[in-house]
C-alpha positions in Angstrom: 18.8 -12.2 -6.8 20.4 -9.4 -8.8 19.7 -6.0 -7.1 18.9 -4.7 -10.6 16.2 -7.3 -11.2 12.9 -5.5 -12.0 10.9 -7.8 -9.6 13.3 -7.2 -6.7 13.3 -3.4 -7.4 9.5 -3.4 -7.4 9.1 -5.5 -4.3 11.6 -3.2 -2.5 9.3 -0.3 -3.4 5.8 -1.7 -2.9 6.4 -4.6 -0.6 5.4 -2.9 2.7 2.0 -3.1 4.3 1.6 0.7 4.3 2.2 0.8 0.5 -0.3 -1.9 -0.2 -2.9 -0.5 2.2 -2.5 3.0 0.7 -3.0 1.7 -2.8 -6.0 -0.3 -1.7 -7.7 2.7 -0.1 -7.0 4.9 -3.1 -8.2 2.2 -5.5 -11.5 2.0 -3.6 -12.1 5.6 -4.4 -10.8 5.7 -7.9 -11.0 7.8 -10.0 -11.9 10.2 -7.1 -9.3 11.8 -4.9 -8.8 11.2 -1.2 -7.6 13.8 1.3 -4.6 13.1 3.5 -6.6 13.1 6.7 -9.1 10.7 5.3 -6.4 8.4 4.1 -4.9 8.4 7.6 -8.3 7.6 9.2 -8.8 4.7 6.8 -5.4 3.1 7.4 -5.4 1.9 11.0 -2.1 2.2 12.8 -0.3 4.4 10.2 1.5 7.5 11.6 1.3 10.9 9.9 5.0 10.7 9.1 4.8 7.1 7.6 1.7 8.1 5.5 3.6 11.1 4.2 6.7 9.1 3.3 4.5 6.4 1.7 2.6 8.9 -0.4 5.8 10.7 -1.4 7.3 7.4 -2.6 4.2 6.5 -4.5 4.1 9.9 -6.2 7.8 9.7 -7.1 7.2 6.4 -8.8 4.3 7.9 -10.7 1.7 5.7 -9.0 -0.1 8.5 -7.2 -1.0 12.0 -8.2 -1.0 14.8 -5.6 -3.1 18.0 -5.8 -2.8 20.9 -3.3 -5.6 23.4 -2.8 -4.2 26.8 -1.8 -6.3 27.1 1.3 -5.2 27.7 4.9 -4.2 25.1 5.9 -3.6 23.6 2.4 -6.0 20.8 1.5 -3.9 18.0 -0.1 -5.7 15.4 -2.3 -4.3 12.1 -3.7 -5.5 9.7 -6.4 -4.0 6.7 -8.2 -2.7 7.3 -11.7 -3.3 4.8 -14.5 -0.1 3.2 -13.5 -1.1 3.0 -9.9 -4.5 1.6 -10.8 -2.8 -1.1 -12.9 -1.0 -2.2 -9.7 -4.2 -2.7 -7.8 -5.0 -6.0 -9.6 -1.8 -7.8 -8.6 -2.0 -6.5 -5.1 -5.7 -7.5 -4.8 -4.7 -11.1 -6.0 -2.1 -11.2 -3.3 -4.6 -10.1 -0.6 -7.0 -12.8 -1.8 -4.2 -15.4 -1.6 -3.3 -14.2 1.9 -6.9 -14.3 3.1 -7.3 -17.8 1.7 -3.9 -19.2 3.0 -3.0 -17.3 6.2 -5.0 -19.7 8.4 -3.1 -22.6 7.0 0.2 -20.8 7.4 -0.7 -19.8 11.0 -1.6 -23.4 11.7 1.7 -24.6 10.3 3.5 -22.1 12.5 1.7 -23.3 15.6 2.5 -26.9 14.8 6.2 -26.0 14.2 6.3 -24.2 17.6 4.9 -27.3 19.3 7.7 -29.6 17.9 10.7 -29.8 20.2 13.9 -28.7 18.4 
């Protein structure tokens, strides 16, 4: 429960759906780069601002590398670093767990909603 706990610090950084989805899309293309516009197209529902904030955070943590081509407008490319690639395994395991167990969790929620309080 300590705010300085490494697990808590990591989950505070990567525990959002946008972070996980961004890592997944970049991992699918690794070791190649993905342009900002392509990332946005491949992550349904994310706004330009949220994608920008997510990528800045991932880059600051050293999980993503950013490359800018000096064109007009600038072409910005992203790829996972080795550290970022090492995160894909645990995130993938969590996705598999969710795909396996979410129907059961949803069922439990429906049953709980049916029980009078």
